[in-house]
N, C-alpha and C positions, 0 to 999 in steps of 0.2 A: 294581201287583201286586194279588193277590186281597184284597179287603176294605180296600184302602188309602183309598178315598174321598178323592181329592185335592180340597183345599178352596181353595188359593191357589197362584198360580204367579208366577214372576218370571224374567227372563232377563238374562244377562250373560256376558261371556267370562271364565270363572273360571280358565282354565289358560294364558292368554296365547298361544293359537294362532290368534287372530283369527277364530275360529268361535264363534258364539253358543251358549251352554249354557243349560240349564233347571234351576231348582230348584222343587220342588213340596212344599207342606205337605200331608201325608197324615193327614187327620182320623181315619181308621179304624184305622191301624196305629201311631199316636202317633209319627210320624217325619217327617223331611224326606228327600226323594230328590233326588239330583243326577244329571242326564243330560248328559254331555259331547257336544257337537255334533261331527259329522264333516265339516261344511262342505258336505255334499251333500243336506241335508235329513233325514239319518238321525242317530241318536244311539246312543251306547254304552249298555250296560245300566246302570241306575241304581245309584248307591251310596247306601245307606240309613244315616241317622244317627238313632238313637233319641232321643226327647225324654223318655223315662221314662214316668211315669204321666200326663203332660200331654197334652192334646188340641190339636194345633196348628190355629190358625184362619187366621192370615195370616203371610206371609213377605215381608221387604223386604231390600234389599241396600245395603250401605255399607261404607266403610273405617273400622272402629271403632278401630283401633290405629295408624293413620297409618303403615302399612308398605307402602302402595300396592297391597295385595291386598284384594280384596273379601271381606267377611264377611257372615254371615247373622244377621238378627234375626227371631225367631219369637214371635208372641203365642199364648198358650195359654188354653184354656178348662178350668176346673175345678181349677186348682192355684195360683192367686194368684201367678203368675210369668210371666216371659218368658225365652226362651233366646237366648244369643248364641253363635254358632259362628264361631270365628276361621279365616279362610281362609289356606291356605299358598301360594296363587298357582299351584298345579299342578293345581287342580281338586278337591283334597281339603280337608277341614276338621277342625278340632279338635273333640273332644267338647264338647257344649254346657255353658256356664256359665249357671246359673239366677240371676235377679235378681227379688226379690219386688216385686209391684205392689200388693198389697192388694185385688185384684179377682179374682173367680172367672170373669169373662167379659170378657177383653180382646179386642175384636173387630177392632181396626185399629191399625196402627203406622206411624210415619214417622221418618225420621232427618234431623236438621239440627243446626246449631250455634246454640243459643239464646243463649249468653252470650259469644259472640265470643272464645272462648279457643282456637280452631282445633282443638278436640277435639270429635268428634261427640257429640251428645246424642240422646235417644230420647223421643218423645211417643207415649202409648198411650191409646186410647179405651176406657173401662170401661163396658160396656153396662149392667150391673145397678145401678151407682151413679150413672149419669148424670154422669160426671166424666171428666176427662182426667188422666193421670199423666205427669210429666216426670222422666226419669232423666238427670241431667247426667253426661257423661263427665268423667273427671278424670285429672290427671297423676300419674305415679308417681315423681316425683323425678328423680334423676340416674343416668346410667350410670356404670359403673366408670371411674375416671380413665384418661386417656391421658397419658403423660408425655413431655415433650420436654426435651432438654438445654438448659442455659443457660450463662452464664459462672459465675464463682465467687461463691457466697453471694448468690443473687438476693434483693433486698430490696424491690423495688417492681415492680408490673405495671400496665399500662394497655392500653387498646384504642382503635383508631381506624381510619379508612380511609386507609391510607398510599399505596395505588396506584390509587385511584379505580375499583375493580372491583366495588363493592357488596358485597364480602365483608369482614367485619371482620378486621383484622389485630391483632397484639399486639406490645407492647414491654415488655421486662423490664430493670430496672436492677440491675446486678450489682455489689454492694458490693465483693466481694473482687477482681474483675478490672478495676475502674475503667472499665466500659464499659456500653453498653446493647445488648441483643439484640433485633432485629426479626425476626419471622416473619410472612410474608404468608399470609393465610387462604384456604382453598379453600371451595367451596360446600358440601362435605359435613361441615364442621366440623373438618377436619384442617388442618395448617399446613405450610408449606414449610420449606426449609432456613434456618438462621439467618443473618442479616447482623449483623456485630459493628461497632459504632460507638463510637469512643473518647469517654469523658466525662471528668469531673474525678475526683478521688480520693474513693472511697467513696460512689458513688451510693446514696442512701438513699430517695429518693422521686422521683416523676416525674408529669407531667401532660401531656395532649395538648390542643392547641388551635390555632387559626389566628392567629398573632401578627403576621404581616405582611400580612394581608388579601389573600392571593392565592388564597383558596379551597382551599388545600392544608393538610393536617394537619401541624403542627409538634410538637416535643417539647421540654419543659424539664425538666431534671434537677437535683435538689438534691444537691450533693456535700458530704457530712458532714465529710470530713477536710480539705478545703482551703477551706472556708467560702465557697463560690461556688454559683451556679447556672449550668448550661450550657444555652444555647439552640441547638437543632438544627432548622434550617429545612428543611421537607420540599419535595422537588421534585415530588411527586405520582406518582412511579413506584416508590415503595418505597425510594428512596435519600434521603440527607439531606446538607446542607452541613456542613462542619466546624464544631465548636462555637465559640460566642462565650460568654465567661464574664463574670459580674457578681458583685461582692463582696456577701456577706450578713453576718449576724452569725456568731458562732462556732457551728459544728456544726449547719448546717441539716438538719433531719430530716423535714420535711413541707412540702408545697407545695400551693397552691390558686390558682385564677385567677378573675378576674371584672373587670368594669368598675367600679372603685371611685370614679373621679372623673367618671363620666358623660360621657366624651369619645368614646365608641363604640370605644375601643381596649382590648384585654385587658391587665390588669395582673397582677402576681404578688404573693402574700403567702407568706412562708415563716416557719416557726417555728424558732428557733435553740435546739438541743436540750438534752437531759437533761444536767445537770452542767456545762454550759458557760456560756451567756449569759443564760438566762431572759428571752428577748426574742422579738419577731417583727419581721420586716423587710418593708416594702412597697416594691416597685419598680414605678413607673408606666410603662406601655407607651406607645410613641409611634406604634404602628400600622404600623411598617415592620420589625418584628422586633427593634428595639433598645429599651432600657429606661433610665430615669433611675437615678441613684444611690439606694441604699436609704435609707428612713426607718425608724427603729427605735423600737419601743414595748415597754415593760416588760410581762411576763406574770406568771403565777403561778410557783411553784417547780417546776422540772423539766419544762418544756413538751416535748411530743413530737410531737403531730399537731394538725391544724386542718382546718376546713371553712368554707365561706362560704354565706351565704343572707340573705334579707331577713326578719329575725326580728321586726321591729316594723312591718311593712307600710307603710313610708314610701317604697317603691320604690328605696331605697338599700341597697346590699349591706353586710352586717355580717360579722363574723368570729367563729368560735368556736374556742377553743384548749383542748386537753386538757393539763392540768398533772399529769403522771404522779406526780411525787414528792409533790405536795400533795394528790393525789386530789380534784381539783376540775376544773371547766371554767370558762373565762373567756369572757364575751360582750363583744365590742367592737362597739358600734353605730357605723356609719359616718355621716358627715354630708354625703357627696356630693362632697367635694373630694379624696378619696383619703386623708384622715386619720381617725384613730380616737382621740378624746381620752380616753376612759375605758373601764373594764372593770367587769363585775359577775361575781362568782364563785358557782358552785353546787357543792355537794359531790356526789361520785360514789361508785362502789365503789372498792375498793382497787387502786391502780396502773393507772389508765386509760391505754390505749395507742392507741385509735383512736376516731374520731368521724365520723358521717355525719348530715347534716341533710336531712330530707324531711318530707312531710305524712303521718303514719301514721294519723290518725283522720279524714281527709277533711273537715276543717273549713276548709281554705284557709289554714291558719296553719302555719308551719314548726315542726316538732318536731326532736328529734335523739336519736340512740342512741350510746352509748359502750360500748366493750369494756373490761372491767375484768380485766386480767391477774392481779392479785393474789388475787381471789376467784372466778375462773372464772365470770364472769357478764357480762351486758349490762344496761345501764341505759337506760331509755326516758324521756325528758323531753318532755312535751307542751307546746307553746307556746300562750300566750294572745294572741299577735299584737301585743303591745306591747313585746316584748323581754324579757319575763319568762316563767317556766316553772313547771310543777307540780313537786312532789317526784318523784324517780325511782321508776320501777317496774322491778324487777330480775327477770331470767330466767336460769336456769342454762344454761350451755353447756359446752364441753369444757375441757380443761386449757390454761391460759396463752393465752387468746384475745388476739390482737394485731392483727387486721385485720378490717374489716367492708365489705360491699357490700350495697346495698339495691336491690330490684327486685321486679317482679311475677313470681314464679317458678312460680306455678300458674295464671296467666291468669284470675284471679278478680276483677281490677281493684283488688285490695288489695295494698299494699306488704308485702313480706316481707323478712327479714333473713338474710344468710348470713355466718357468722363463721369465720375461720381460727383453728384451735386448734393452736398451735405445740407444745404438750406432748403432744397425742394423735395428731398426724399425721392430722388429719381436719378437715372443715368441718361446722358445725352449720347446719341450715336451720330457721328459725323462721317459720312461715306466719302472716301477719297476718290479723286478723279485720276490719280496716277501721275499728275504733273505738279504735285505739291499743294494743290488747292483742294478744298473740301466743300461738300454740300451743307446746307442748313441742317441744324440738329433735328433729330427725332428723339423724343423722350420716352422712357419706360419706368414705371414705378418700382421702388425698392422698399426696404424697411425704413426705420427712422434714422436720419443722420448718416447716410452712407459715407464712409471715409476710407475704404480700402477696396481694391478691385483687382481681379485677375481673370484670365481667359483660358479656355481649353475646350476640347470636344468631349463633353461629359457623357454623351449618350451614343457615341460612335456612329454618328450620322454624317460625318465629314463636314459638319457646319460648326463654326466656333460658337461656344456658349460663354456666358459671363457669370462670375460669382462676385458678390459684393458683401463686404462687412458693414453691418449697421450698428453704429456706435451706441445709439440711445435705447434700442430695444434688445440689445444683446443677442443679435441673430445674424445669419448670413442669408442673402437672397440669391437664388440660382435662377438665371434667365436663360432658358433653352431656346435655341434658334428654331424657327418654323417656316414652312412654305405656304400651306393654305388648305381649304376644304369646307364642306357644307353638309350637315345632316341633322335631322331630328327624328328620333324613333322612340318607341315606348315598349316596355315590357312590364307585365303584371305578375305580382307574387301575392299569394294568399297564405295566411297563417293557418287557416282551416279550423273546423270544429267550433264555430262560435267564438272565435278569438276576440272579436270586437276591438280591433286595432285603435289605439289612441295616440301614439307618438312614435317618432322615428328620429334617430341621431345617426351620424356617420363618423367614421374614423378608422384608422388602421389598427385593429385590435389583435392581430396575430403577427405583426411586424414582417409582412411580406411585401410591403410597399403598395399593396392594393387596398383600396378603400372598402370597408365593410359597413354593414347597416345593422342597427339594433332597434327592435320595435317593442312597444309596450302592448301586451295582449290583455286587455281589461277582462275579457270574458273568461279566459282560461287561466287567469291568475299566474301568469309567467311573463318573462321577457324572451324574445326570440333573437338569436344572433345569426345573421346571414353573412358568411365570409365571402368576400369578393374574389373573383378570378382575374380581375384586371381587364376584363373585356366588357364589363357592364352586366355580366351574369354572376350568379351567386350559387354557392353550395346549398344543400338542404339546410333548412332552419334547425338550429340547436336551441332547445328551450331550457330555461333555468327558472324553477319555481320560486315564487315569492310567498307561498303559503296559502292556506285556504282563505277564501274571501278577501284576499289582499287587493285585487282589482288595481293593478298598476296603471298610472295615467301619465307619468312623465319620467324622463330619464336624463341624467347628465353624466358626462364623463370627466374624470379628473384623477390625478395621482394622489390617492388618499393615504397610502402607506410608504411613500417616498422610495419606491423601488424602481422608478422610471417607467413603469408600465401603467397603461390606462385602466382605471377601475370605474365602477358604476355606482351612482346613487339613484335610487328608484323611489318615486313618490307613490305610496300604496294608499289609494283612496279609501278602500274598504276597512283596513285595519288601523288607519291613522298613524302610520309610522314611516320613517325613511329607511329603506333597506340599503345595505351596502354589499356589493359583490366585488371581490378583489380579483383583478386580472393577472394572468401569468405571462402575458405577452404572446401566447400561442392560440388565442381565441377562446380560452376557457376561463371560467369565473367561479370563484368559491364564495358562497354566501357566508356572511358573518352573523353570529347570533344577535338577535335584537336585544339591546341593552342600552337604552338611551332615554332621553326625556320624552314623556308621553305628550300627545297632542290633543287639544280640545276640539280641533277642527280637522277635516280631511284635507291632506295636502293636495294641491291642484297642479302646481308647476314648480320646477326647481331649476337652478343653474349652479354651476360650479366655478370657483375661482379662488385664487390665493389673495385673501383680503388683508392679511396681516404680515405678508412678506416673510413667512417662515418656510417657504418651499413646499408647503403641504396645502392641498386644495381644501377649501371649505365649501359649503353649499348654502344658498339662499332659497327660502321656501315661501311660497304664497299659498293661501288656503282658500277653500270654498266656504264663503260665509264670514270671513275674518277681514278686519280692517288693519292688518299689519303684516309685516314680512319678518321672518325669523332667519337669522344667520346661525348655522350650526357648524361647530368645529368637529374635528376628528379626535376621538378619545380611545385609547387602548383600555378596554374594560377587563382584559384577562378573561379566560374561560377555562373551565375544568371539564375534562372528558367524563364520560360515564364511568362509574366505579368498577374497579377490578378488585375482587375480594380474596382474602387468604384466611383459612380456618385457624383458630387458636384453641387453647383449652377453654374450659367453661368460665363465662363471666369476666371477659377482659374489661379492665377499667382505666388503665393509663398506659403510657408508653414513653420511651425516650429514644432519641435518634443520634447516631454517631457512626464512625467507621471502626468496627470491632476487629476486623481481620487485616487491617493495613493494606487494603487494595485500592485505596482512594475512592471507594464507592460507599455511599451511605447505607447503613444497616439500621435495624430497630429492635428494641426489646419491649415486650408487652407483659403487663401483670395480669394474672387471671385470679380474681377474687374467690370464685366458687371452688376452684381446684387447688388454690394455694400454690401456684407455680408461676414461673416466668418462661416465655418462649423467646428464642433468638431467631431472627430472620436476617439473612445476608442478602444485600442488594447486588444486582448485576450491572448497575449503571445506566440501564435503559428504562427504569421505572418498574421492573419486575423484581421479585424476591424469591428466595428459596429458604424453606424451613431448615434451621440448623440444629437446634437443641432445646431441651427443656430442663429447668432446674427447679427443685422444690424450694418453697419459701416458708415463712411463718403463716399464721392464720390470717386470712383475708388481706393479701397484699393489695395496697391501695395506691401506691405511688412509687415511681422509680426515677433515679437520676444517674448520670454517668459522669466520670471524671477520672483523672489519674491520681488516685489517693495514696499510692505508695511510691510515687516518683520513679517508676521503672519505664516510663514512656509508653506504657500500654494502658488502654482504657479499662476502667473497672466499673462495676455496677453496685448501686446501693438501693435496697428495697425497703419501704416502710410497710409494716404489717399492722393494720388498724386494730385488730383484735389481739395482737401479741405484745404490743407496747415496746417494741424494739426494732432496730434496723439490722438488716443483714448485709454484710459487705462481701461481694464476689469479686475476687481479683482476676483480671483478664490476662490471658497468655499471648494476646496479639494475633491469634489465629481464629478468633470467633468463639473460642471456648473459655469457660470460667470455672473457678473453684470457690466454694464457700470458705471464707477465711476467718471472719470474726463477726461480732455483732456489737451494737451500742444501744444502751437503754435510752428510752424517750419518755415523754409523758404518756397519758392515756389517750388512746385513739389517734395515733399519728396518721394524718390524712393527706399531707402534702409536704414537699421538701423543696428547698432551694440551695444551690451550691455557690460558694464564692469564698474569697479570702477576706474574712471579716475582721481579722486582727493584723493584717498587713505583714504576715510572716512568710509569705510566698508558699504557704501550704493551703490546700483546699479544706474548707470547713463546710458544715451542713447545718441549716436551720430547719426545724421540723415544726409544722403546725399541728398541735394536739387538739383534735376536735372535741374530745370528751372533757378536757380540763380547762379550756378557754385560755391557753397560753401557747408560747412557742419555746422550743428547746434549742439552745445554741450548743453545738458540738464542735469544738475546735479540733482540727486535724493536726496530727503530729508528723505527717508525711510518710508514715510507714504502713498505712492502712488501718491505723487505729485512731481513736478519738478520745479526747478528755471527757470527763463526766459533764453532763449537761448543766447548763445554767438556764433558768427559765425566766420569761417575761410575760406579763399579763397582756391579753388581747381582749377583744369582744367575745361574744358568745358563739361557741362552736366554730373556730377558724378552720375552714376546709380547703383553703388555697393560699398560696404565699408567693411573693415575687420580691426581687431585690434590685435596687438601683440607687444612684446618688441623687436624692431628691433636693438637697440643699446646696449642691455645688461646693461641697467641702472636700471632695475627692475620697470620701469615706462611704462605704456601702450602707444603705438604709434598707428597711424591709416594710412591706405592706401585706396585711392579711385580709381575706374576705371572711366576714363573720356571719354565718348563715342564720343563726338564731335571733340576732338582734338587728339585722338589716343595717349593718355598718361595715366600714373598713377601718382597720387600725394601722396607723403609720408610726413606726418606731425608728427614730433617727440614730444612726450608728456613730460611735466615738472613734472607731478605727482600731480599737484594742479588743474587740470581741464583745464589748458591752454596748447596751443600748439605753436611750432615754425612755421614759415612760411613754406609753402610747398616747396618740392623739387620734380621736375617732371622728369619722365623717359619716353622716347618714346617707344611705344609698337606697336601692330598691329592695323588694321583698325577696328573701332567700338568695342573697348573693352567693353564687356557687363557684366562681372562678375569677381570678384577678391576674392582670398582666400590665406591663408598662411599655411606654414608647413616647416619642415626641410627635404628637398628632397635629400640632399646629405650627411646626417648624420654627419654634422660637428658641430652640436649643435647650429647653427645659423639659424634664421628664413629666409625663402625664400618666394617669392611672385609668385603666379601662377594666370593667368587670361585667360578668354575665349575671343579670338579675333573673334567676330562674322562675320566681313567682310572678314577675311583672311582664314577661315576654319582651324584654328589651335588654340592651346593653347600656351601661352608664359610663360616661366619660367625665373625669375630673381633671381639669387642666391645672398643671402645676405652675406655681409662681417662681420656682427656682430657689426658694428659701425654706423648703420643707413643708410649706402649706399649699392647700389646693382649693380651687373654686368648687362651688356646688356642682353636683353632677348634672349633665345633660344626657337625655336618653334618646335612643334610636331603636325603632321597632325591628325585631327579628322574628324567628319562629317561636313555636310553643315550647316552653320549658328549656331555655338555653342553659346548658350544663357546663360547657367549657368553651374556651376561645383561644385563638392564636393570633399573633400579630406579625405582619410582614408586608412587603411590597409585591402584591400578586400581579400587578399590571405594569411593573417596571417604569413607573412615572416619578420615582423618587419621593413618593408620599406613602405613609404607612396606611395599610388597610387592616381590616379585622375579619377573621373567619370564625364562625360560631357553630357549635354542635347543638342542635335542638332535639332533645330527647322526646319531646311531646309529639312531634310530627315527623320524626325520622328524616330530618333534612339537615343540611348545612347552609348557613346564610353567609354571603360575602358582602361586606360593606366597604365600598371603595372610598378611600379618604381623599378629600379635596385639598389637604395640606393646610387648612385653616381651622381645624377642629371640627369640621363638619364632614358628613358622609353622604354619598348617593344612596338612593333607595336600594334595598337589599336585592341581590340575585340569589335564587334558591336552587340547590342541587340535592338530589335524592341520595340517601346513604343507606346503611343497613338499619336493623331494628335497635332502638334505644342507643343512638350515638352518644357516647359518654365522655369522649376525649377527642381532641383534634390538635393537629400540629402541621406546620408548614416546613418544607425542605425541597431542595432540587434533587429529586431522585433520578432524573433522566438526563442530567448534565446538559440541559439546553438553555441554561440561564433563566429559566422560568420556575417559580415556586410551584411545587405540587402539594396536594393535600392528602393527609393520612388521617383516617377516622377510626376510632375504636368503637365497635358496636357491641354493647353489653348483652343484649337479648339473644342475638343469633350467633354470638361467639365468633365474630369475624372482624378482620381489619380491612377497611376499604382504602384503595389507592385511587385518587383522582388526579390525573396528570394535568398540569397547567399549560395553556397555550395563549398566544396572542389572539385578541379579538377586537376588531375596530368597530366603533359605533359612532353615530352622530349625536353630539350633545349641544344643546342650545347655548349660544354665546351672547347674542345680541338680538333685541327686538327693535325693528324699525317701524315707527308709527306712520301709516299712510293716510290717516284721517277718517272721520266718521263717514260710513257709507261708501268708502272708497272701493272696496272689493278688487284688490290688485289681481291681475291675471297673467302678466308675463314680465320678463326681465331682459335687459341688455346690460353688458358690462364694458367699460372702457375707461381710459384715463381722461376724464372730461375737463380737468383743470390743469393739466400739464405738470402734476407734482409727482409723477411716477408711481401713483397709487391707483389701484383698481377701484373705480366707483360703480355705483349701481343706478340704473334707470328702470323704472317700473311703470306699467300702464295701470291706471286706476279706472276700471270700467264703470264703477258706480258714480264717480264724480267727473267723468269726462275730462281727465287730464293725465299728464304723465308727471311722475315725481323723480327728482334727482337726489340721491344720497351720496355726498362726497366723503370719501374715505380719509381717515386720519392715518392709515397705514398700520394700525395696531389692532385691527379687528373691530374698531368702533367707527361710527359715521356721524356726520353733521345731520341736523334736522332736515327733513324733506323740504325742497323747494319745488313748487308745482308750476306747470305750464299747460295752457288749454290745448286740447286736441279736438277731434271730432267726437261723435257720439259712440259710446261703448267701445273705447279702444281695447283691442283684443290681443294685439301682438306688437312687438317692438324689436328694432334692430339698429345697429350703429355702424356708421362708416363716414368717410370723408367725401362728401358729395360735391364740394366746391373747391377742392384741392388747396385748402389753406392749412393743411396738416393738423387741423383741429377736428375731433370727432363730432359728427352730426347725428341726428336721430330721425328715423322714419317709423311711423306708427300706423297700423292697420285699424281703421275705425269701422267696426262691424255694423254699428247702428246707423251710420251716415253714408255707407257705400263709398268710402274714400280712403286715401292714405294721406297722412300729414308729415311734412318734412320740417324739422326744426334745426336751424343752423347753430352750431356751437361756437361760443366764444372761449378764449383761453382761460377764463376764470371760472369755468364750470357753469356759466349761465347760457341761456339759449334765446334765439329770436322767437318772434311769434310764428305760428305755423303757416306753411304754404300747403295748400291741399290739391290733390289730384284725384279725379273721380275714377272709380273702378266699375261703374255701370249700375243701373237701377236694380235693386234687390240682389246685388252681388254678395253682400255680407263678407267682406274680406276677413279672413280668419287668421292667417299666418303671413308674415312678411320676412324676407331675407334679402341680403345684398351680395353682389358679386360682379365680376367682369364677364358679361355674357356675349359681348361682340368684339372683344379684343382691341378696344380702343383706349385702354388705360384708365378710362373713367368708370367710376362705380355705377352700376345699374341696380334696379330694385325688382324683385319678383314677389308676387302676391298670389296666394291661393284663395279663391272665392268659394265660400261654403254654399252660397245661394245659387250661383250659376255653374258650379263645378268646373271652373277654369283655373289655369295657371296664367297669370298676366305679367308681362315683362315691361317695365319702364326703363328705357335706355337713357343714361345720363350723358349730359354734354360737358360735365366737368366744372360747370359754373353754378351748380345747384338747381338747374332746370332739367326737365325730363320730357320725353315723348313716349306715349304709349305705342310700342312697336308691334307687339303681337300677343295673341292669346292662344293657348293650347287647351283644347277641350279634353276633359277627363272622362267624359261619358255622362249621360243623363242620370241624375240621382247619386253621383259619386260622393258629393258632400265632403270635400277634402278638409282636414283639420290640422295636419302637421306636414312640415316640409323640411327636407335636408338638402343643402346645396353642396355638391362635392363632385370631383372628377372620378367617376366610377369605372371608366374603361381606359384609363391611362393615356388618353389622347390630348391631355393638357387643356381640355375644355370642361367647363363646369356643367354637370348634369343635375337633374332633379329627382329626388325620391319623395313621393307624396303618399301620405296615409289618407285613405278614403273611408270615412265613417259609414257612408250610405251603402257602399258595395263591399265593405269590410275587406279591403285589399291594399296592397302596397304597389304603387305604379311607378315604374322607372322611365324617365324621359332622358335619352342620351342626346347630347348636343355636340356637334363638331363643326359648327359654323361660326 
């Protein structure tokens, strides 16, 4: 440009398009200009970056902040400084940052790494002073923690290469769950899913090494509660052999390794812990992964941890033990044969709990550092090289320090110290000066109660990272080292076609370590999944329908089926139900059939959490127009597929199921009344069947039973013929074929049969319900396929169904009949000799057509259930266990229920009922609650006139399948059973008249390790707290005043007291309210911060947005279409730092805060109602 006077030029591809670009230092206009190349020799117009009053002389290119994007360094004349412009990778650059040089004329500059710390440095030539200046690049500490779950009460953490892939892996010892957790590392510093390996009782410490000389990393764990160490030998693929244990002293609490007897094999030393033995044990290794018995040495009082090193420079390893109760350390000098004959004690701070030995002053002699829990300090002892040490030098750290790791964390060749502060939930970094002294601490947040620590380069950037075990929230925190950078950019995504976006959530739904987004598309009745690429961009949206007119408005993620993968709960405003989609961990979701409690109001917002500590997420739901919140649990309803049919002969009426050909697969036989035949179908074991044979019967076969009636270990068949008054016995050959062998006379109109040993002679007998004679016939079996002459007993009118069981708990079989003509059932108590007492009748519904038995209220007493064909219900009579029964309770089913079957169709250990409804060609499923009550029926289509139904597992998947006999169309229907999860209401939380709850937050507000609920009540201008009892129930609401129309709520620790606080967005009063939590679940009065006139803040979230370890607040303003950030000072106060405009009329309504481009900075995903799009704002500053 005019007057620019270009003075220096450099080229590079600044925007990643593979075309060379140009940067020019403009001497005349005090600027640098960037011209992006078009690849054809031409360039775009230059973008100018002002250098202020400085006169640029030279420009060079380099990656100053290790983000793989090229930056600019400019030397200046006249202003004693140089300028650094950080590149964004898209051809644009951040405004210059100026660094003083002390020279008015810096004429040349170069970039290199002078101190081998993998951070670029700068060298500048100063013309007027005849000198060169070096500006060393430096590290800026650690990124915010990344948490990973562990077992219960993680107490120890270590790192190693467990699968030989050059990426560091981690191992955690879980004291509370008696196991170790291994996570394999990836190249970017993240870790894979956990592998759980059993250890001994109370793993307190661990160490990694090669104990069997196979060049693979092994693990040894000190088990505090059972006084052993567990040796886990690694296979080199991330898996380990089962533990081998060795006895130690009482309460081993720390472990170290080394070659103590100079045989080239690693040995073990453990300290036997506080309040138990006051000893240490040495176990010498034999080089094959086994160890000799322990040798024990007395220590000081209350030993807790130890370390090893050569403290007297005799090339023989020594041991240092921390004696916590004595507040001393003991030095045990080794003599090279694995023994330690004497100790020397040194005083420390109060209550030392950790020790690490290393050379802190670079004199070639071992020193050590101790963490003193009692006075919140570390003590450094410098060694003289003869086994003696200087007096301690103490440095303040956080509250209750209890673990230390040492390393070079700022790449200056000097050792630094990192301390886990259990009381402050953070770690302290003390940078070493290389002379044995250290800088004042810098702290970084962790999880709750950090108590174990290790270091390693987890993301292969040549910078040491830290992993911390958090005792109280069963997690590990990974703190990755970082250098610096600055950028905010935005990308917009539209769901298209009138989607009417309403909500967005973030998470890794395909397990690729990249954050994905899921949106609720109200207008198109679906949810959209956008899988992240890890760069802040996303794959094309995948839509999952929620059904016609569903209008989804809110989404929550949780593990609803306990498979370790994220599933989705969706609030469907239009159809008033909560939908469930189960995730497969690959970004795909499967809808579950809606089968849950109906809602009177449209669901507005929901959240997911484990409110009853069962390891399975529940959901809390607020409604539009309701003054309460409902908590829904997950319930397996079972589900049956669409029917597959098999043709039979004409007029099928009943069937029996068993394995007729001894292939361990279930088969069935069906009676055909119109054709007077039976058909045999053989099962394949996958739910399909093959027709096998047909056998003639008597006139109008009506019932069939199976059993081994001749004791040849092959199943036989017996058929009752209603209009022939006899039974036909078909003996089986065991290959699926049968021969008619004999018959047995019955009464008139045999309609149903039951098989059992009624006279206790170990032979099968048969009892027949004779529908034309109002009695039952007892036919006692002789065990050879024949039966004695019948004995008859009176029943009610027209018995058409019969069942047997022990109703009075006398170990003798009793029977019950359904009497269709007089609307009764008859109970006949058995004497155990084949005879029965006179009937006792109970009134039931109209035309009882079928009877069955089971324990439906889990009282160990048999109950009776029957199909009342004329009443369109089933009746349940609960048994008292003495042979008597309560009056029937009825449950609505389909029209003309003709038959039923009993079984556990949803695998919840509660009996359910399946009913065949002849009047409307359906089957009804009534899921039992286990208390004698049932859920509302689910209805499935069958064939025409379903006349009989049974349950069995035909597909060998441990789920009951349904088989239905369809009389009218002469077919048998098979409906295979599957799992199906649905949300079922557990608890209602009352929020008060006119409250109109609108949003949730969840946290442990009263420090009882239970997840509590906070809710905004927009109608009464307050927020409510529901404290959990841990069993799915909650205390009554306690309310706290907020601003007007509170719309959104979030939780975080804003004043660093380890107690959750709350922030509320007040849509009606243009403000946010902060309420500070107390440890008893109560809160302070609100402190308010304005968001601007007519801003209408709609959604609020929290996060670390400026990398200062203090929580910040972000708000989206519906009225002004802004994203507004309040930066926290860590003491509960905030400053409004910056607003990001989303564009006029955007009207944002939902926000997700997450790292979308894997740069360890939190980004924003915003749903804009006004422009119907999803806007992504990436942050790297």
